[in-house]
N, C-alpha and C positions, 0 to 999 in steps of 0.2 A: 504494500500500500504506500509506503514512503517512497519507493522507487517510482510508482505511478504518479504521486504528487509532484515529485521532482521533475519527472518527464513532462507533466502537464504545465508546470511553472515555466520550464524551458521553452515549450512551444508557445505559451501565451506571451512570453517576452519577445520571442522572434516575431510573432504577429504584431505586437505593439511597435516593434522596430520596422514594420513594413514588409516583412518577408511573407508574402501571401501564400507561398508554396506550403507553409506550415499549416494553413487552414485545413488542408486535406487530412492532416494527422490529428486534428483537434477532435472531430466528431466521435471517432471510436473511443477516445479517452473519457468523454463527458456524457455520452449517450445514455448509459445505464443510470447514472445519477439524475440526469434531467428527466428520464422516463419515470424514475421513482417519484420525483417531485410531482410530475403531472398526474401520476396514478393516485397520489394522495388526494387530489381534488376530485377524482372520479369514484373514489371507493364507495360512496353512498349513493351513487347514481344508478339508474336502471341499466341493465345489461345491454339493451339494444340502442343506447344513446348514440347519436350520429357522430359526436366529437369524442374521439378516443385519446388516450394518453399520447400515442404516437403522433397524432395530428397536432396536439398542443406542443409537443417537443419540436416538431418540424417547423411550425409557425414561429415559435419563440426563437429557434436557432436561426431562421432566415432573418428575423429582425436583428439578431445579434450581428450577423454578417453584413447587414446593410448599414451598420453604424460607420460613420466616416472616421471617427477616432476610436480605435480599438485599444484602449489603454488597460488591458486586463493583465496586470503585472503578476498576479498570482491566482491560485485556485479560489481563494476566498472572494476576491474582487470579481472574478468571472462569475461565480455563482450568485453574487449579489446582483450583478447586471442581468443575469439569466432570470432571477426572480422578478425583476422589474419588467422584463420582456414578457414573462408569463402573465403578469398582472395586466399588461397592455392587451394581450390576446384575449384574456378572460373578460376584460371590461368591454372590448370591441365586440366580442361575441354576445355579451349580455345586451349591449346597445342594439344590436341587430334584432335580437328577439324581443326586446322591449318595444321597439317601433311597431311591431305587429300587434302588440297588446294595447288596447285602449282602455282607459279607466283603471280600476283596481282599488282595493281597499288599503287599509293601513298596512305598513310593512313590518314584519316581525323578523329580526335578524339574529342569528347566532354565529359568531365568528368561528367557533369550533365545528359547528354542525352544518353550516350553510352548504347547500349543494350548488356549486357554482355554475353548473351547466343546464339546470332545469329551466325550461322556457318560462315557467310560472315564477321563477325566482330571479329573473333578470333585473327587476327593480331593486331587489336586495343587493345584488352585486354592485349596481350603480350607486346605491345609497352608501354602501361601505366605501366605495372608491371616492366619492365626493367628500365624505367625512375624513378619509385618510389624507386627501389633498389639503383640507383645512388644518389637520393635525400637523402636516409637514411644515406649514407656515408657523405654527405655534411652537413645535418642538420637532426638529428634523430627525433627531436620533430615535425618538419614540416612534415616529412614522416608519423609519427604516426597520425597527424591531418588528412592527406589525407586518410590514411588507415581506420581510424574510420568513417570519413564522407562518403567516396566513397564506401568502401567495407562493413563497418559496418552500414551504413545508419543512423548514429547518427546526431542529430541536433548540432548546435553550443554549446548550453547549456549542452547537454549530453556529448559532447566531452570535454568541459571544466571541467566537473565533473570527468570524467575518468582520465584526465591528470593532474588534480589539478592545473589548470591555469585559468585565467580569460577568459570570453567569448570574450573580446576585443583582447586578445592575440591569441585566436583560429582564429578569423576573420582575423587578420593580417597574421598569419602563413598560413592560407588557401589561402589568396590572393597571397602571395609571392610564395607559393608552386605551385599554379596553373600557375602562370606566368613562373616559372622556368621549370615546366614540359612541358608547351607549347613550350618554347624555345628548349627544348630537342627534342620534337616530330617534330617541324618545321625543325630543323637542320637535323634530320634523314630522314624525309619524303620529304623535299623540298616543302612542301605545308603548307598553313595556317591550323592549326589543329582544328579550330572550336572555338565556344564560350562556356565558362562554365557558363555563366550567372552572374548576379550581386551578388547572395547570397553566 
């Protein structure tokens, strides 16, 4: 695993230096991890859903490749950017499905349990995204913690490694951010937005 991480870091630095031939070596090293993250979002979804983990990985990866500046100096930074791209794909997908839906009642959202791909829950994904954008203005690190944990599927320890902060700080930021987002959603929707669970 350490050899793999070293190899990935070497390839990412080559890409950051403009050596595009290294892009072909990148996907095999990151595919399994990206697919694991994508599968986390689909684990509660129906089996016949049209958007599968592979599609999410491919769409996010294409967005990564389209970036003009690829400054992925290490594994942690690469997966942080990958989480942002997955968030963008998920939100775009939700927007497409939300356009087809007219009206709707109050939104009930759980950041632990929300099924990001259900047509009926597109409004929830958009509400969370909007709240997360507001949180980023208020506290950028808390927003990053939510993005990495919710969209990136990272554990507390993995998030701490990516952000170079302690797991205790991640837990504190996660709890504060959840409470703040709930307040935003409750104020917007006029209903209790659900439970994110203890973790």
